[in-house]
N, C-alpha and C positions, 0 to 999 in steps of 0.2 A: 062434422067429425070425420067422415069419410074423406073429404078433401084434405084434411090435415094428414091423415094416414097415407093418402096417395102422395103428398108432397115429401113425406119422410121416406117413403120407400124409394123414391127416385133420388133423394139425397144418398141413401146408402148404395144405391146402384152406381151412382157417379163417382162415389168415394172409392168403392171397390174397382171401378174401371180405371180410375187414375192410379191406385195402388198396383194393379196388375200391369199398367204401363211401366211403372217405375221398376218393377221386379223383372219385367222383360228387357228394359234397358240395361240393368245390372247384369242379367243372364248373357246378354250379347257381349257386353264388355268382358265378362269372365270367360265366355267361349272364345274371344279374340285372344285373350292372354294365354289360355290353355293351349289353343292351336299354336300360337308363337312359341311357347315353351317346347311343344312337340317338335316343331320344325328345327328350332335352335339346338336342341339336344341331339337331334339326329344329325345336324350339319357339324355342329363343333366337336361333339363327343362321339359320333359314330354309333350310338345306341338309341333305339326307339323306346318310348314309354309305352307302358302296357295300358295304363289308364286314360291316356289322353284322348284316344278315339271315342271311347264310351262317354266319358264326361262331356265332351264336346257335342255329341249327339243329343244327350240329355238337356243340355242347356239350350241347344238350338230348338229342340221341341218346346221347351217352355217359351221361347221367344216366339216361336210360330203360333202356339195356341193362346197363351196369355197376352201376347202383344196384339193379336188380331182385333179384339174388342176395342182397344185404345186407337188402333190405326183406322178402324172402320168408323169410329165415331168422330174423328178429327179431320179426316179427308174424304172428299167425295169419292164415290166408287169409280167413276171415270172422269179423269182429269187430263184435259189436253189444252196445252197452252199455245201451240202452233201447229201449222200444217205445212207441208212441203211446198205447196203452191201459193201460200198466203191466203188471206181472206178474200172472198168474192167481192165484186162490187156492190156496194151497199152495206156490207158487213153481215149478210144474213146467209145462213146455210139451209134455208127452206127449200124443199122439193116441190115445186109447182110453178105455175105461171103467173 
């Protein structure tokens, strides 16, 4: 019975993590639109919006803290695909003789 409860808890955690990823993606798109609106209204109409800065800050906080779980679970912490000098002979980066 305990194994079943263990499996269900991870299903909920994975579902919540994926939902947080979608919320984070939506918040990033909304922050982009809000910032573009602020820039366009300042450029074309010569007047700044009062709410644009604060809304974009709050949305980017959502992206930072809610999207962190999704980003860290789908990508490795350290991902390097190339080096400036290429790979060494033999294809190994070990330090030793």
